[in-house]
N, C-alpha and C positions, 0 to 999 in steps of 0.2 A: 440710807442711800438708796434711792428709786433709782433703776437702771431705764432708761430712755429708751428703750426695742427699736423707734428706728437711725440711732444715731449709734448707740454702743454696742449693739448688739456683732450686727458682722464684723464692726471690732474686736468682740474674744473671740467668734466663731476663727477668724484671719486668726489669730494669736493661737490656737488652740491646731489648727490645720495646718501650720507651720512649727509648729514642736511637732506635731506628728510625724510630716515630713524628715527635719530632721532626727527622729528618731526613728526614722527608717533606715537612715544611714550611718547608724552608728555616732553622732557627732555627741562627743562630750556624755554617753551615756557613762555612767555606774552600775555593774551588774549588780544583781539583789544576790546573798547568800543567807543560808539558813541560819539564824539565831543563834541552832542548839549546836549543830554540829561540821557552819562552816562550809556544806556544800553547796556549787552552783547550781546545781541541775535543779530549779527551783520552778514549780506551775500557776499558775494566776485560778485559783479555786473560785472566788470572785469580788465581789467590793462592790462598795454602801453609802447608805448614810444614813444620817442620823438629826431630823430634824421635830424640834415641837413635842410630841410625843409619838412618832411614829419614827422605826426604822424600814427603808428599805432593802433589801440584800439584791442581789445581781449573782447569779450563781450558774452554774453548766447545768442545773436541772428545773429555774425556771427563775423566777422573781418571787421574792416571799413581801410581804407588808405583816410588818408587827407594830399591833395598835392594841392597847395602850403602850405602852412604853415611857417609863420615870423619868422625866425630864435630863438634861446635863446641868440645866441651871439654863440662863443666856445663853446664845451661841448655838456654836452648831458642831458635826464631827461628818470627814468623811471616812473610809476604810478600806481596805484593799488585804481578803483572806491569802493566804500562800499557802504550797504544803511541797515539802521537798520531797528527793525521789525516798528516804531511807524512812517519810508518812514522822515528823516532825512537821506541826500546823502552829502558824504563828498570825497576827492578825497587826498589821501596821493602822495606826488611828491617831487622827488629822484632827484637834480639837482648835474651835475659833471661840474667843469670847472675850471679848472688850479690845479689841484690838490687837490681842493675844495670838500667835498662833501657836500650838503644840504639839510634838509629834511620841507617841509612847508606839514598844509594841510590847506585844499579849501573846507569848505560848500558848498555844490550844490544844486541844484531841478532839481531832473532825475526823470523823465518820469516814472511812476509805471508800465508800462507794460514791462518796457526792466526785459529778464529771466535774473536770477542768472547764472554765469560761470559754476558751477561749477552741473547748471542743464539741462545745456544746449547738 
């Protein structure tokens, strides 16, 4: 599906801005907890996306592009990288393929010296 930038992008921007404003007021929010220890003291380390044969990662230490990257098949993925205050790391992946969306959580070892995204 091709997006008509004149008509649909402003609607998407408006929806995102409204969601961000609601999030600022804690309206209907779910608190993220560590999948390993249950801690609610969680920090956003980075986020990114995988499309085609490249991965973009935006983290506190900058933006990284990884290519070539093996294809996931048709579709694409977005991901968010977290670390709790007891140093457990994990990645939440949302992968899109043929009209279906899948979410997975993968526990990972993260280097301790990666700054948090919000402190960059």
